[in-house]
N, C-alpha and C positions, 0 to 999 in steps of 0.2 A: 680403172685398176685391172690388171691382168689376172686371169684365173690362176689360183695357186694349185699346182699339181700335187700328186701324192707324195713326191719326195719332199717338197717344201713343208707339207703338213706333217710328215713323219719327223723331219728335223725340228719342227716347232714343238712337237710332243716330247722329243728328247730334251730340248732346251728348257722346257717347263716341267721336267720330271714327271710327265704323265706316264711314260714308259721307260724301260731300261734299254741301254745300248746293247744291241745284239747283231753280230756281224752277219749271221745267216739271214736275219730279217732284212738287213740293209741290202743284201744282194737281191732279194725278192722285190724290195721297193724300187731298186734300179730298173728291174724288168717292168714293173708297173709304170714307172716314169717313161720308159721307152714306148709302151703301148699308149699311154696318155698323149705323148707327143705325136704319135702316128695319127691320132684322132683329131687333134686340134691344129695340126699344120695346115697352111693354106692349100697345099697340094692335095688335100683330101677332098675330092670332087664329088663324093657320093651324096652329099646332102644338098638340097633339102629333100624332104620325104615326098614332095610332089612328083619327083622323078620316080620312075620304076626302079627295080633293083639293078644292081650292077653285077659284074662278074666277081669271082672269088679274088681277083687281083685287087679289088677295092677293099677287101677285108684284111686288116693287119693280123699278124700272127697272134693267136690267143695265148692264154697262160693257164697252166695246170699246176697247182701247188699242192703237194702232199707231204704228210709227215705226222709226227706224234700229236696227241691231243694237247690242247692248251699252249700251242706254240705261236699263236697270233695270226693264223692263216686268215680267218674270217675278218679280223680287225684290219689287216692290210688290204684285203679285197674291198672292204667298205671305204677305206681311205681313197682308193682308186675310184670307186664308183661315185662317191660324194664329190670328188674333184672334177669330174666331167661336167662341162657346162650343160645347161638344160637343152640347148638346141641339138646336142648330140643324142640321138635316140639310144636309150639305155633301159635295161630291165634287170632287176635284181630279185631273185627268188631263192627260197630253199628248194632243194631237189624234190622233196615230196610235193610241194606246191606246184612246181612246174609240171610234174608228171600228172597231177590231178587236172591241171589245165589242159594238158595234151590229150588225155583221155576224153575230156569233155569236148574238145575240138573234133576229135575223131568221131564221136557220136553225132555231132552237128553236121559232119560231112560224110556220113556213112554211105551215101550213094555216089560219091565221087570215086573215079577210077584210081587215082593216085592221091589220096587225101594228105599224106605227109608232105608231098611236094607243094600242094596248094596251101596248106597251113603255114609252111615255112615262107612261101612266097608272100603271103599276107603279112606275116610277122616282120619280114624284111622291109616292108613299107613303113614300119613303125620304129624299128630299132636297128642300130648298128652293132651293138654289143650286148651280150647276154651273160650275166654273172649268176652262177649257180653255186650255192653253198652246200657242202656235204654231199658231193657227187658220189653216188653208190648205185650199183646194179645188183639186184638180188633175186630177179626172176626172169624167165625166158621171154615173157611178153614185153616187159620193159626193155630188155636187152635188144630185142628185135626192133622196137620202136626207136630206141636211141641210135642204133646203127643206121637206120634210114634217115633220121633227123639230122645227124651229123653230116651225112653226104649232102643233104639239102642245104645245110649252112654254107658249104662251099659253092654251090650253084648260085646262091643268092647273097653271098657276101656278108654273112653275120660272123663276127668274131666271138669266140667263147672263152670265158674266164671261169675257172672252177677251183674249189678247194676240195680236198679229199684226204682220207686217212691212208689210202693205199696208192701205190704207183700204178700207172696205166696198165702195165703188163699183168697186174694181179687183179684187175677188175673182173668181177663175175668168175673168180677162180673156182674151179670144180663145178661150175654151174651146168645145168642141163643144156645140151646142144651148144656148148660154149663156142664151138668152131664158127658158128654163125655170127658171133659177136667179135671175132678177131679182126675183121675189117674196120670196125669202129675203133679198136685199140690202135690199129695202124694209122687211122685218120688222126687220132689224138697226137700220136708221136710225130706226125708230119706237120700238122696245122697248129700245134700249140707248143709253146716253150714249156718244157716240163722241168719243174724245180722242186728239190727236196728241202723242205724246211723242217729240220729235226733238231734234237738236242735234249738235254736232261731236265731243262727247266720248264715246268708247267706253270705258266703265269696265272692260270685260273686258281691255283691252289697255293699261291705264294704266302698266304696268311694261315697256313695249316694249323699253326699253334693257337689261333684265336678260337673264340666260341662261335664262329660264323655258321657252324653246322648244327646249331641248337634246335632247329626245326626238323631234325631227323631223330625220332624217338624209338629206342629199342631197349630190351626185347618187347615182344607183344604181351602186355599184361595190363592190369588195371591202372597202373601209374602212367604208362604211355598213352592209354586211352584218355585219361583225364587231361593230359597235355593237349591232345587233339581238341577236346571240348573247350579248353581255355583259349586255344588259338582261334577256333571258330568264333567264339564270343568276341574276342578282340578284333578280329577282321571285320565282322558284320556290324559292329558298332551299334548294337541295339535294334537293327532292322529285323522285321518279321521274317522268319525262315519258313520253308516248306520242304516236304519230302516227296513231291510229285515226280514221277519218273520223267526222264527226257526221252524224246524220240529223235534220233539222228540217223539220217539215211535209212529210214524205215526199220531201224533197230532200236529196241528199248534199252535205256541205261537206268538202272535203279539208283536212286539218290538217297543218301542218308540225310543230308540237309543241304539247302541252297539259300543264300541270301547275299545281297550286296556284292555280286560278282565273285563270291566264294563258293566253290562246289566241293562237297564232301562225298566221296564214293569209296567203295571197297575195291581193292586191287583186283579181286576175282571178277568184278563186274566190268572192269576196264580192259584187263589183259588176259583173262581166261575165257573170253567170249570171242565171237567172230567180229573183231574190230580191225580197222585199217587206218592208214594215215588220213584218209578223207574224213573219217569220223572224228579223229582227234583234232584236225584243223578246224572243223565246224565247232567243236566243243571249246577249243581254245579262244575262238573269236568272242565267246560270250562270258569269259571269266578273266580274272587277273590272279586268282589264287586257286590251286587245287590241293585239297587235303585227301591223302590216300591212306586208307586203313588196311592193316593186315597184309603187308608185303612179305611174302615168305622168302626163305632161302631157296633159290632156284638151282636145281641140279640139271644135268644133261637131259633128264627126262622131261624137263619143263621148257625146252627150247622154244616152243611156239609162244608160250607166255612171255618168255624172256625177250624174244624178238619184238613182240608187241610193246613191251615195256621200253625197249630201246627207242622204238619209233615214237612212242608217247613222249619220252624225254626230248627227243630231237624237235618235235613239233612245238612242245611247250617252251623250250628254250628259244626257238626262233620267234615265238609270239610274246616272249618276255613275261611268261606266266610263272609266278613263284610257286614253290611246292612246300607243303608241310606233310610229313609222313610218319607212319607207325610201321615198324618193320621188325623182322626176326633178328637182324644183326646190323652192323654198320653198313652204309651203302656201298662201300668198297668191297664188301664180302658177300653180297646177296646172290651173286652168280657163282656157282661152283663147277660149271661145265667147262669145256675146252673150246667148243665150236665157235662161240661168240665172245671169247675172252677179250679179244682186241676191241670189239664194239662196246663191251661193257667198260673198258678202260675209258673210252671216250664219254660214255654216259656218266661215269663217276666224276669225270672232270667237269662236265656241265652241271651236274648236281651241286658241285662245290659253289657255283655261283647262284643257283636257283633256290638254295635253302636259306639264304640270308633273311 
């Protein structure tokens, strides 16, 4: 039986009422089908991996999908990724996970003259296509690393597929020394098919009128605290709990309670301390539910905590960790600043799924 490509899977989901018909999504699926066919056609000579790398002529043109939250970007990328046969070298990661891996590789090759080139050369022996979800550049160190890595993708024939909330020309906008990242933007525009998947329908929040958000309790008072207690008791199912602090990446996280893969912490402990994506990834691997107490309304003065909260939501969403929360207000209103309003729109959309 032949491998079903992303378009066949997409049409099957339409026929079985798993998803709604969406013309913009259909155009993106057509591009994924093009890329899929490029990989499985017999004239793709790059495989098997026992060969060394080939030139960039062996890498099909990648795909960069950007647009509003909840438009199905990740779902369509996953359709493509899942449709690729196992013998096609493929790797799918969240952006935060990939950057964590890259920094680890750099430490492993700290004495190499051109470590990025070597890292990509080794990666190309394993994969033909890299799928990165939530592509985002928010600091100069990662901007410079990505600029070098993308150039290496061309040398060693790795196709890149990404989802993002911003178009390539707005990546790292207003960032420190952004001019050094401009060649990476140019690379994306040349080596990837850029597609805008937008519209007014946020599929994550289609049941907005239901009670699916009952695990977000506000305001912060005795009543909402009691709800957290009840949720914890329900989740742990009688298991013995403890409040021993966790140590992640040499940093302590104070715990209110933990049992049965359910962790209960204060917002301040998670987002008002020196935490990063690596900490949250390690934490998410050990739990399936996070209960967060005392989430405040965040103003422009709280941008550092707000950015950590956004990163926390991204990591937990990718790891399929559910959230129960106590907050000052509805989750759509917890950020009152302007700098990260767009990022919070994405976080709110994801929370709509995670609070079930």
